[in-house]
C-alpha positions in Angstrom: 24.8 153.7 41.1 28.6 153.7 40.9 31.7 154.3 43.0 34.9 156.2 42.2 38.2 154.4 42.8 40.3 156.4 45.3 43.5 155.1 43.7 43.0 155.9 40.0 39.7 157.9 39.9 38.0 155.4 37.7 34.2 155.1 37.9 33.0 151.6 38.6 29.6 149.8 38.8 28.3 149.6 42.4 28.2 145.8 42.3 31.9 145.5 41.5 34.1 144.8 44.5 37.4 145.9 42.8 38.3 148.6 40.4 38.2 147.6 36.8 41.5 149.4 36.0 43.9 149.1 39.0 42.0 146.3 41.0 41.9 148.4 44.2 39.2 147.2 46.6 35.9 149.1 46.8 36.2 151.5 49.8 33.9 150.9 52.8 31.6 153.7 53.9 33.4 155.4 56.8 31.7 155.0 60.2 31.0 158.1 62.3 34.0 158.9 64.6 36.1 156.3 62.8 39.9 156.3 62.9 39.9 158.0 59.5 37.9 160.8 60.8 40.3 161.4 63.7 43.5 161.0 61.6 45.7 164.0 61.0 46.3 165.3 57.4 49.8 163.8 57.5 48.5 160.4 58.7 45.9 160.4 55.9 48.5 161.2 53.4 50.7 158.4 54.6 47.8 155.9 54.6 46.8 157.0 51.1 50.3 156.5 49.8 50.4 153.0 51.2 47.1 152.2 49.6 48.3 153.5 46.3 51.4 151.4 46.6 49.4 148.2 47.4 47.0 148.9 44.5 49.9 149.4 42.1 51.6 146.1 43.1 48.3 144.3 42.6 47.9 145.7 39.1 51.5 145.3 38.1 51.0 142.2 36.0 47.8 143.2 34.3 48.5 146.9 33.6 52.1 148.0 34.2 51.4 151.6 33.1 48.6 152.1 35.6 50.8 150.4 38.3 53.7 152.8 37.5 51.3 155.8 37.6 50.0 154.8 41.1 53.6 154.1 42.3 54.6 157.6 41.2 51.7 159.2 43.1 52.7 157.2 46.2 56.4 157.9 45.7 55.8 161.6 45.5 54.0 161.4 48.8 57.2 160.1 50.3 56.4 156.4 50.7 59.8 154.6 50.6 58.6 151.2 49.2 56.9 153.0 46.3 60.0 155.1 45.7 62.1 152.0 45.4 59.6 150.2 43.2 59.3 153.2 40.9 63.0 153.2 40.6 62.8 149.6 39.6 60.2 150.5 36.9 62.6 153.1 35.5 65.5 150.7 35.7 63.7 147.9 33.8 61.4 149.9 31.7 58.3 148.3 33.0 55.3 150.6 32.8 57.5 153.5 31.9 60.3 154.3 29.5 63.7 152.9 30.7 65.7 155.7 32.4 68.6 154.8 34.6 69.0 158.4 35.8 65.4 158.5 37.1 65.9 155.1 38.6 68.9 156.3 40.5 67.0 159.4 41.7 64.1 157.3 43.2 66.4 154.7 44.7 68.3 157.6 46.4 65.1 159.0 47.9 64.0 155.6 49.3 67.6 154.7 50.5 67.8 158.0 52.4 64.8 156.7 54.4 66.6 153.5 55.3 64.8 151.2 52.8 67.1 148.2 52.6 66.0 147.2 49.0 66.7 150.7 47.9 70.1 150.8 49.6 70.9 147.6 47.7 69.6 149.0 44.4 71.5 152.3 44.9 74.7 150.4 45.7 74.3 148.5 42.4 73.8 151.7 40.5 77.1 152.9 41.8 78.8 149.5 41.3 77.8 149.2 37.7 77.6 152.9 36.8 73.9 152.9 36.0 72.3 156.4 36.1 75.4 157.8 37.9 79.2 157.7 37.4 80.7 154.4 38.6 82.0 154.7 42.1 83.0 151.5 44.0 83.5 153.4 47.2 79.9 154.7 47.3 78.8 151.3 46.1 80.5 149.6 49.0 79.0 152.0 51.5 75.4 151.5 50.4 75.7 147.8 49.9 77.1 147.5 53.4 74.1 149.3 54.9 71.7 146.8 53.2 73.9 143.8 53.8 73.8 144.4 57.6 70.0 144.4 57.3 70.3 140.8 55.8 69.4 141.8 52.2 70.6 138.7 50.2 71.5 140.6 47.1 73.5 143.2 49.1 75.3 140.4 50.9 76.3 138.9 47.5 77.5 142.2 46.0 79.3 143.2 49.2 81.1 139.8 48.9 82.0 140.8 45.3 83.4 144.1 46.6 85.8 142.2 48.9 86.6 139.5 46.4 87.8 141.9 43.7 88.9 144.8 46.0 86.4 147.3 44.7 85.7 150.1 47.1 87.4 148.2 49.9 90.8 146.4 50.3 90.7 143.0 48.6 89.9 140.3 51.2 88.7 136.9 49.8 88.2 135.5 53.3 85.7 138.3 54.0 84.2 137.8 50.5 83.7 134.1 51.2 82.0 134.9 54.5 79.5 137.3 52.8 78.8 134.8 50.0 78.0 132.2 52.7 75.6 134.5 54.4 73.8 135.2 51.2 73.8 131.5 50.3 72.0 130.8 53.5 69.2 133.1 52.2 69.0 130.8 49.2 70.5 133.3 46.8 71.5 131.2 43.7 74.4 133.5 42.6 75.8 133.4 46.1 75.6 129.6 46.2 77.5 129.5 43.0 80.2 131.8 44.4 80.6 129.7 47.5 81.1 126.7 45.2 83.6 128.6 43.1 85.5 129.6 46.3 85.6 126.0 47.5 86.7 124.7 44.0 89.5 127.2 43.7 90.5 127.6 47.4 89.7 131.3 47.3 89.1 132.7 50.8 88.7 129.2 52.2 90.3 125.7 51.9 89.9 123.8 48.6 87.1 121.3 48.8 85.8 119.8 45.6 83.0 117.9 47.4 81.6 121.1 48.9 82.0 122.9 45.6 79.9 120.3 43.8 77.1 120.5 46.5 76.9 124.3 46.2 76.9 124.2 42.4 74.1 121.6 42.6 72.0 123.9 44.9 72.4 126.9 42.5 71.8 124.7 39.4 68.5 123.5 40.9 67.4 127.1 41.0 68.2 127.4 37.3 71.4 129.5 37.7 73.3 129.0 34.4 76.9 129.4 35.5 76.2 126.7 38.2 74.7 124.3 35.6 77.8 124.8 33.4 80.1 124.3 36.5 78.4 121.0 37.3 79.2 119.9 33.7 82.9 120.6 34.4 82.7 118.8 37.8 81.5 115.7 35.9 84.0 116.3 33.0 87.0 116.4 35.3 85.7 114.2 38.2 85.8 116.9 40.8 83.6 116.3 43.8 81.8 113.5 42.0 82.7 110.5 39.8 83.9 111.4 36.3 81.0 111.0 33.8 81.5 112.6 30.3 77.9 111.9 29.4 76.5 113.8 32.3 79.1 116.5 31.7 77.8 117.0 28.1 74.2 116.9 29.4 74.8 119.7 31.9 76.7 121.7 29.3 73.7 121.3 26.9 71.3 122.5 29.6 73.3 125.6 30.3 73.9 126.2 26.5 70.2 125.9 25.8 69.7 128.7 28.4 72.0 130.9 26.4 75.2 130.6 28.5 78.2 131.3 26.2 80.8 129.3 28.2 78.5 126.2 28.1 78.0 126.6 24.4 81.8 126.5 23.9 82.1 123.5 26.3 79.4 121.6 24.4 81.1 122.4 21.1 84.4 121.0 22.6 82.5 117.8 23.6 81.2 117.4 20.0 84.7 118.1 18.6 86.3 115.5 20.8 83.5 113.0 21.1 83.4 113.4 24.8 80.0 112.2 26.2 78.4 112.6 22.8 79.0 111.3 19.3 81.9 113.1 17.6 80.5 115.6 15.2 82.4 118.4 13.5 79.2 119.9 12.2 77.7 120.1 15.7 81.0 121.4 17.1 81.1 124.2 14.6 77.4 125.1 15.3 78.0 125.5 19.0 81.3 127.3 18.6 79.5 129.7 16.3 76.8 130.3 18.8 79.3 130.9 21.6 81.4 133.2 19.4 78.4 135.2 18.4 77.7 135.6 22.1 81.3 137.0 22.6 83.2 133.9 23.9 86.9 134.3 22.9 87.7 130.6 23.2 85.0 129.8 20.7 86.4 132.3 18.3 89.8 130.7 18.5 88.2 127.2 18.0 86.4 128.4 14.9 89.6 129.8 13.4 91.4 126.5 14.2 88.7 124.3 12.7 88.4 126.4 9.6 92.1 126.5 9.1 92.4 130.3 9.5 
């Protein structure tokens, strides 16, 4: 005895409760006059699309290719969450070959149905020019739709639109407001941006204590720019007592996570003996790493130390 998976058409042993390929649950035998028996063809199509999507998400980690295949079947049936997730597959290259144009196409389909995650992703495509020509005006429009639905990422990017004047007149007060909204949703990048605004008095009053607290929140979530910023807070004594040892420690944490500015800062600490033992060799090593990652200050430091 065996049963055929309704999601991926795989034949499974009757004793198995889940499909061996996509992990979809074994279907129950329909009862006479059940809801399925009374459902319209369109309702059945919608239900099947949702089941395909759920099976795909369950199989994502174990078998991305099968997951992407099921997502495509669901997406083609018009299920918005599947369309958005399929777009993400193409955007990241998970389960399928990376293709920004296809990602944009599927994000568009889901966004047109009002899916907030897709509206955010579509806005990001326009903002960064992925799969479509860069257009800040369109980016702002889609990000605004998702932001008003309380999507944290969209709130963050909408804040960036206002902060830099992209697609909308520059307004740092409005940017700060959106950063705060996203930070309340525990978005680490937004928490960092709120800290940056407080530190620099951008869109709000300057407040080093608040800046330090927001940097700390974002750093605890592993956000590299915030970890580096905490190092600078300790280095200059902003929002906390000056402590060069802690400054170097935070720079090292961010540097070890591959953040170029932190690599440069750690190199500077070694060059000057700030919070660490002075070491020209270590300074050169971290300057080289930062320079290789594209940090312009590190390139200048290397030229200075090598006498060029």
